[in-house]
C-alpha positions, -999 to +999 in steps of 0.1 A: -327-374-128-299-398-131-280-382-099-306-394-075-306-433-062-344-435-055-369-409-063-408-405-060-421-377-081-402-347-093-375-333-069-364-302-073-326-295-070-313-262-073-278-260-088-251-261-080-256-294-059-228-319-049-231-353-040-202-384-039-225-412-056-260-401-056-272-438-056-271-437-020-299-410-019-334-414-018-361-390-019-398-387-016-426-367-030-416-329-026-384-328-021-367-291-028-329-283-022-317-248-028-286-240-043-252-254-028-264-279-011-238-309-006-248-346+001-219-370+007-233-403+003-210-431+012-237-449+026-277-440+029-290-408+026-332-411+030-358-379+030-395-384+031-422-367+015-423-328+017-386-323+026-371-285+020-334-278+025-322-243+021-288-231+005-256-242+018-266-273+036-242-303+039-254-337+045-226-363+050-222-401+057-183-409+064-163-442+065-168-477+060-198-486+081-222-500+057-254-495+080-242-455+087-271-435+076-290-401+078-325-407+083-352-376+074-390-381+076-417-363+062-426-324+065-390-311+075-381-278+071-343-274+070-326-240+070-292-226+056-262-235+069-268-263+087-240-294+088-250-330+093-222-356+099-226-391+107-208-423+104-231-442+129-268-428+125-286-398+127-326-399+128-349-369+121-385-376+124-414-362+109-423-324+113-390-312+124-380-276+114-345-267+122-329-232+118-294-220+102-263-228+113-271-261+132-241-282+134-256-322+141-226-348+144-226-382+157-190-387+161-157-370+173-123-369+159-105-396+175-104-395+215-104-366+237-072-380+256-037-369+263-026-400+244-038-384+209-029-351+218-002-345+198-019-363+165-037-338+141-073-338+146-077-345+107-056-377+110-071-390+141-097-421+135-135-408+135-152-423+162-192-426+170-204-415+206-237-432+197-267-425+175-285-391+173-325-390+171-345-361+169-386-368+179-415-354+160-422-320+159-391-305+172-380-268+165-344-265+165-335-230+167-304-209+152-267-219+160-276-250+181-249-277+183-263-316+190-237-335+202-232-376+193-254-399+216-283-375+216-321-387+219-342-353+216-378-365+224-410-352+203-423-318+207-392-303+221-378-269+217-344-264+215-334-228+223-310-204+197-272-209+207-278-243+227-256-272+231-275-302+235-248-327+253-279-350+270-307-363+262-341-344+262-376-358+274-406-355+252-424-320+250-392-300+270-379-264+263-343-267+267-316-237+261-277-231+271-258-261+275 
């Protein structure tokens, strides 16, 4: 109970569970995390009601942007081995189903240019390319990568092994890259 900032009801957090501070994590009713979940909360990470997170998931808010936030709505199911990285804003609306091995990141390690080619990627400054927004009732298949600056409309299906580089309109089925 002392690990999380704001809680409604009695969350179930299966050990081991890792976080930076915990105070920036807010969870709604019927929140459940399986084992080996990591939430790095340098800024806000919020979860609505009825959120399930499977094992080996990583959600991280990095950097010095006080407005950075991962926001997850109600009735969201996040499968195993997903990675959500945020230095700006990632919003996942209610009713979303995310399969395993999914990567969602709103940033890159520096500029993709010849001027930074001789700098080790982990020493480059993280730069956001825009917020990520995932609409209501979206189904994201296995092994999907969602790139910075993308909006996925409500009711969409993103096929397995897809890379989403551009915004997707409501009720679309998108597969490939």
